[in-house]
C-alpha positions in Angstrom: -6.6 -2.6 37.0 -3.9 -2.4 39.7 -1.8 -5.0 37.8 -2.1 -3.1 34.6 -1.1 0.2 36.3 1.9 -1.5 38.0 3.1 -3.0 34.7 2.9 0.4 33.0 4.8 2.0 35.9 7.5 -0.7 35.7 7.9 -0.1 31.9 8.1 3.7 32.6 10.7 3.2 35.3 12.7 0.9 33.0 12.6 3.5 30.3 13.9 6.2 32.7 16.7 3.9 33.7 17.5 3.1 30.1 17.8 6.8 29.3 20.9 7.0 31.4 22.6 4.3 29.3 24.0 4.7 25.8 21.4 4.1 23.0 21.0 5.0 19.3 23.9 6.7 17.7 25.5 7.2 21.2 25.9 3.5 21.6 28.5 3.4 18.7 31.7 1.8 20.0 30.5 1.4 23.6 30.7 -2.4 23.7 32.9 -5.2 22.4 32.0 -8.3 20.5 33.3 -10.4 23.4 30.6 -9.2 25.6 28.0 -11.0 23.5 27.7 -14.8 23.0 27.5 -16.3 19.6 24.2 -17.8 18.4 25.7 -21.3 18.3 26.1 -21.1 22.1 22.3 -20.6 22.4 21.8 -23.5 20.0 23.1 -26.0 22.5 20.0 -25.6 24.6 17.4 -23.8 22.4 17.6 -26.1 19.3 14.3 -25.4 17.7 14.4 -21.7 18.4 17.9 -21.5 16.9 16.8 -23.3 13.7 13.8 -21.1 13.3 15.9 -18.0 13.7 18.6 -19.4 11.4 16.2 -19.4 8.4 14.5 -16.1 9.3 15.5 -12.6 8.0 16.7 -11.7 11.4 19.7 -13.9 10.9 20.3 -12.4 7.4 19.7 -8.7 8.2 23.3 -7.9 7.3 24.0 -10.6 4.7 21.1 -10.8 2.4 21.7 -9.6 -1.1 19.7 -6.4 -1.5 20.8 -4.9 1.8 24.4 -5.6 1.0 24.2 -3.9 -2.4 22.2 -1.0 -1.1 24.6 -0.5 1.8 28.0 -0.9 0.1 27.1 0.5 -3.4 24.8 3.4 -2.3 24.7 4.3 1.4 28.4 4.0 2.2 29.7 5.9 -0.8 27.0 8.6 -0.4 28.2 9.1 3.2 31.7 9.6 1.9 30.5 12.2 -0.6 28.2 14.0 1.7 29.1 14.1 5.5 25.4 14.5 6.3 24.9 10.9 5.4 27.9 9.4 7.2 26.0 8.9 10.5 23.1 7.4 8.5 25.3 4.8 6.7 27.0 4.0 10.0 23.5 3.8 11.7 22.3 1.2 9.2 24.3 -1.2 11.2 22.4 -0.3 14.4 19.6 -2.4 13.2 21.1 -4.7 10.5 24.1 -5.8 12.6 23.8 -4.3 16.1 26.8 -6.0 17.6 29.1 -4.5 14.9 27.6 -1.1 15.6 28.0 -1.3 19.3 31.5 -2.7 18.9 32.4 0.3 16.7 33.1 -2.0 13.8 31.8 0.4 11.1 31.9 0.1 8.2 31.8 -3.6 8.9 33.6 -6.2 6.7 31.6 -7.4 3.8 29.6 -10.5 4.4 32.0 -12.6 2.2 34.7 -12.0 4.9 32.7 -14.0 7.5 33.1 -11.6 10.4 30.8 -11.5 13.5 28.9 -8.7 11.7 27.3 -11.6 9.8 25.4 -12.6 13.0 23.0 -9.8 12.1 20.2 -9.7 14.6 21.2 -12.5 16.9 19.8 -14.0 20.1 22.1 -11.8 22.2 20.9 -8.7 20.4 17.2 -9.2 21.4 17.7 -10.8 24.8 20.1 -8.2 26.1 17.7 -5.3 25.4 16.4 -3.8 28.7 14.5 -0.8 27.4 14.7 2.2 25.1 15.7 5.9 25.5 13.4 8.8 24.7 9.7 9.2 24.1 9.4 7.4 20.8 10.9 4.0 19.8 12.9 4.6 16.6 16.4 4.8 15.1 17.8 1.9 17.1 17.3 3.7 20.4 17.2 0.4 22.3 19.4 -0.1 25.3 21.6 -3.2 25.4 23.0 -4.6 28.7 25.1 -7.6 27.8 26.1 -10.1 30.5 24.8 -13.3 32.2 21.3 -11.8 32.5 19.0 -12.5 29.5 15.7 -10.7 29.3 12.5 -12.5 28.2 8.7 -12.3 28.5 8.2 -15.0 31.1 8.7 -14.8 34.9 10.3 -17.5 37.1 12.5 -19.2 34.6 15.9 -20.6 35.4 18.8 -21.8 33.2 22.0 -23.6 34.0 23.9 -21.2 31.7 22.4 -17.7 32.3 20.1 -15.7 34.5 16.7 -15.2 33.0 14.8 -12.1 33.9 11.3 -11.1 33.0 11.1 -7.8 31.1 7.8 -6.2 30.2 9.4 -4.1 27.5 10.1 -7.2 25.3 6.3 -7.8 25.1 5.5 -4.3 23.8 5.2 -3.2 20.2 7.6 -0.4 20.9 10.3 -3.0 21.4 10.0 -3.7 17.6 9.6 0.0 16.9 13.2 0.7 17.9 14.2 -0.7 14.5 11.0 -0.7 12.5 10.5 3.0 12.9 13.1 5.3 11.3 13.5 9.1 10.9 16.0 10.3 8.3 18.2 13.5 8.7 15.5 15.6 7.2 12.8 14.7 9.8 11.0 12.3 7.4 9.5 9.1 8.8 11.0 6.7 6.2 10.0 3.6 8.1 6.9 3.7 10.4 5.6 0.1 10.7 5.1 0.3 14.5 3.7 3.8 14.3 1.2 2.6 11.6 0.2 -0.2 14.1 -0.2 2.3 16.9 -2.7 4.3 14.8 -4.7 1.2 13.8 -7.3 -1.1 15.3 -4.9 -3.7 16.6 -3.2 -1.3 19.0 -6.6 -0.6 20.6 -7.2 -4.3 21.0 -3.7 -4.8 22.5 -2.6 -7.1 19.7 1.2 -6.4 19.4 3.6 -7.3 16.6 4.7 -10.5 18.3 1.2 -12.1 18.1 1.4 -12.3 14.3 5.2 -12.5 13.7 6.0 -14.8 16.6 2.9 -16.9 17.0 2.8 -19.2 20.0 2.5 -23.0 20.0 2.9 -25.7 22.5 6.4 -27.0 22.9 9.6 -26.6 24.8 11.7 -23.4 24.6 14.8 -25.4 25.7 15.9 -29.0 26.1 15.4 -28.8 29.9 12.3 -26.7 29.9 8.8 -27.8 30.7 6.2 -27.9 28.0 4.1 -24.8 27.5 3.3 -22.1 25.0 6.4 -21.0 23.2 6.8 -18.0 20.8 8.0 -19.3 17.5 11.0 -17.4 16.4 9.9 -17.2 12.8 9.8 -13.4 12.3 8.0 -14.1 9.0 7.0 -10.9 7.2 7.7 -9.0 4.0 10.2 -11.6 2.7 8.0 -14.6 3.3 5.6 -15.7 0.4 3.6 -17.7 2.9 3.0 -14.5 5.0 2.3 -12.3 2.1 -0.2 -14.7 0.6 -3.8 -13.6 1.2 -2.8 -10.5 3.1 -5.3 -8.7 0.9 -8.7 -10.4 0.1 -10.0 -9.6 -3.4 -13.5 -9.8 -4.8 -14.8 -8.4 -8.1 -18.0 -8.1 -10.0 -19.4 -6.5 -13.3 -22.3 -4.0 -13.4 -24.2 -6.4 -15.8 -24.0 -10.1 -16.6 -25.3 -10.1 -20.2 -24.2 -7.5 -22.8 -24.3 -7.0 -26.5 -21.1 -7.0 -28.5 -20.8 -3.2 -28.8 -21.6 -2.3 -25.2 -19.3 -1.1 -22.4 -19.2 -2.6 -18.9 -17.7 -1.5 -15.6 -15.9 -3.8 -13.2 -15.5 -3.2 -9.5 -12.7 -4.8 -7.5 -12.8 -4.7 -3.7 -9.5 -5.1 -1.8 -9.7 -5.7 1.9 -6.6 -5.8 4.2 -7.7 -8.7 6.4 -4.3 -9.7 7.8 -1.8 -7.0 8.6 -1.8 -4.8 11.7 0.0 -2.1 9.7 -0.3 -0.8 6.2 0.5 -2.9 3.2 3.1 -2.6 1.9 5.1 -1.4 4.9 8.7 -1.2 6.1 11.1 -0.2 3.3 8.3 1.5 1.4 10.7 3.2 -1.0 11.7 -0.2 -2.4 8.4 -2.1 -2.3 5.6 -2.2 -4.7 2.2 -3.9 -4.8 0.0 -3.7 -7.8 -3.3 -5.0 -9.2 -3.3 -6.5 -12.7 -6.7 -7.0 -14.4 -7.4 -8.8 -17.7 -10.2 -10.1 -19.7 -10.2 -13.5 -21.5 -12.8 -14.2 -24.2 -14.3 -17.5 -25.2 -11.5 -18.1 -27.8 -8.7 -17.5 -25.2 -7.7 -14.0 -26.4 -6.5 -11.7 -23.6 -7.1 -8.0 -23.1 -5.3 -5.9 -20.4 -7.5 -3.5 -18.5 -6.2 -0.2 -17.1 -7.6 1.1 -13.8 -10.0 4.0 -14.0 -8.4 7.1 -12.4 -10.0 8.6 -9.3 -8.6 12.1 -9.6 -6.9 12.5 -6.2 -3.7 14.5 -5.8 -0.6 12.5 -6.6 -2.5 9.7 -8.2 -0.2 9.5 -11.2 2.4 7.7 -8.9 -0.2 5.0 -8.2 -0.9 4.1 -11.9 1.9 2.3 -13.6 3.7 4.2 -16.3 7.0 4.2 -18.3 8.2 7.3 -16.4 11.8 7.4 -15.2 12.9 7.8 -11.6 15.7 7.1 -9.1 18.2 9.4 -10.8 19.8 10.3 -7.5 21.4 6.9 -7.5 23.9 8.5 -9.8 25.4 10.5 -6.9 26.9 7.5 -5.0 27.4 5.6 -8.2 29.4 8.6 -9.5 27.5 8.7 -12.8 27.2 12.2 -14.2 23.8 13.1 -15.7 22.3 9.8 -14.8 18.8 9.6 -16.1 17.6 6.9 -13.7 15.7 3.8 -14.5 12.0 3.0 -15.1 9.9 3.9 -12.2 7.6 0.9 -11.9 8.5 -2.1 -14.1 4.9 -3.4 -14.1 2.3 -3.3 -16.8 1.3 0.3 -17.7 -2.1 1.2 -16.4 -2.1 -1.2 -13.4 -3.0 0.3 -10.0 -0.1 0.5 -7.6 -0.4 0.6 -3.9 2.6 2.6 -2.6 3.8 5.8 -1.0 6.4 7.5 -3.2 9.6 9.0 -1.6 11.0 12.2 -3.3 14.5 13.7 -3.3 15.3 17.4 -3.2 14.4 17.7 -6.9 11.0 16.1 -6.5 12.1 12.9 -8.2 11.3 9.5 -6.8 14.1 7.9 -4.8 14.8 4.5 -3.3 17.5 6.1 -1.1 15.5 6.7 2.1 18.3 8.7 3.6 18.1 11.2 0.7 14.3 11.6 1.0 13.1 15.2 1.4 9.3 14.6 1.1 6.7 11.9 0.9 4.0 11.6 -1.8 0.4 10.3 -1.6 0.0 7.4 0.8 -2.0 4.9 -1.3 -1.3 1.8 0.7 -4.0 -0.3 2.2 -4.4 0.1 6.0 -5.4 -2.5 8.5 -9.0 -3.6 8.0 -9.3 -1.0 5.2 -11.1 -1.7 1.9 -10.2 0.0 -1.3 -12.4 -0.2 -4.4 -11.0 0.1 -7.9 -13.0 0.3 -11.1 -12.2 -0.8 -14.6 -14.1 0.3 -17.7 -14.1 -2.4 -20.5 -15.0 -1.2 -24.0 -15.7 -4.3 -26.1 -12.8 -4.8 -28.6 -13.9 -5.3 -32.2 -12.3 -8.8 -32.3 -13.8 -10.1 -29.1 -15.5 -13.5 -29.5 -19.2 -14.1 -28.7 -19.8 -16.1 -25.5 -18.4 -16.0 -22.0 -15.7 -13.5 -21.1 -13.8 -14.2 -17.9 -12.2 -11.4 -15.9 -9.2 -12.1 -13.7 -7.7 -9.8 -11.1 -4.3 -10.6 -9.5 -2.5 -8.7 -6.9 1.3 -8.9 -6.8 3.9 -7.7 -4.4 7.6 -7.2 -4.9 10.2 -6.4 -2.3 12.2 -4.3 -4.7 11.2 -2.4 -7.9 12.4 -4.6 -10.8 14.2 -2.0 -12.9 16.3 -1.0 -9.9 17.1 -4.6 -9.1 18.2 -5.2 -12.7 20.3 -2.1 -12.9 22.1 -2.8 -9.7 22.5 -6.5 -10.4 20.4 -7.6 -7.4 19.6 -11.3 -7.6 16.2 -12.0 -9.1 14.8 -13.5 -5.9 14.7 -10.0 -4.4 12.4 -8.6 -7.0 10.4 -11.5 -8.3 6.7 -10.9 -7.9 4.8 -12.7 -5.1 1.2 -13.5 -5.7 -0.9 -11.9 -3.0 -4.3 -13.0 -4.1 -6.6 -13.4 -7.1 -10.3 -13.1 -8.0 -12.5 -13.9 -11.0 -15.8 -12.9 -12.5 -17.5 -13.2 -15.9 -20.0 -11.8 -18.4 -21.8 -13.3 -21.3 -21.6 -11.5 -24.8 -24.3 -12.0 -27.3 -25.0 -10.5 -30.8 
């Protein structure tokens, strides 16, 4: 009990000290690139950790395709049109390329120019963070103290190149929250992954973000280090098909097994969030979409798409796929007069969607989180939550006698397909990932 109290006291003292140092938007231009070592310097000793980081999204936070297009085609020009959004477009760099932000290199050169902004979230970014300023961790309010001292989670380590200092803050979920929580200019929480975790069961059990996104394994953290448990610097999450796979467990069953050819049956599909410590989807929720697609296949191989049965809750229309248009506010930064937008969903009409819609000042769905004025119904799946969806199947006139198989598949996409196609985002950013699948059957007789 004493050790726990002392640890909390030390974190609190560290936070108070950090509040006297520049953080968040106040850190803009307070450092120089030269104060931070390049990742390749770290590679010389931390070979495995460097290679893990190199293929993670942390190393691509500034360079990967969708972020580049969203930033340079939407955020930057919107900031030039409306001064309210200039600090926001500058602030994107506070998490996507922190060294550029702290060096005052905003707007940074495009990735094709090969500047140090391309280092994205590098080793030096994370291991020079000493704490955060304020009561909540959000909007890049971390405090960075570059120099020979590198902060880490373990005590008593030494290095021939730098000083290693244990820092309790790096072990806390709030450490991740400094970038994975975001409030926009209108007071809307447009990213809230760590806050979702804090409200869920894993926070109560003291299972922080690192345990799932940086799992530990036996090995050496550096060439000269002793063997022990090492946090794998994988940072696998929303962009990793292996992490997304089986996030949601799916089961389904019919209300009867044997039916006559002119009967109607009801299917029930249970979806259980067995894997994430936050809601699914999370993060850039304005971009992301998960949906459940259900179909029947008769004994002759004919397929029939089933639409979800509405439940009648407020805002439900945004959780059932349609051909409605949305995202018309993209026309502002794109300088397109009377832009009608693009299709809202891009998935089969009638499928159940798990999302939280973001709305602009006109009440139209937006993918520009900085322009969000309100949030719609939150129909995502929380940690350890089960949702049940029902599907009514009226036997088609042409259905074949015999066994009918029902298949439910849940898909997830990092970016709504119609938006990706309109903005010429590479297909890899919007291709559906299979989350999970389930099957059941009935027997039809005359």
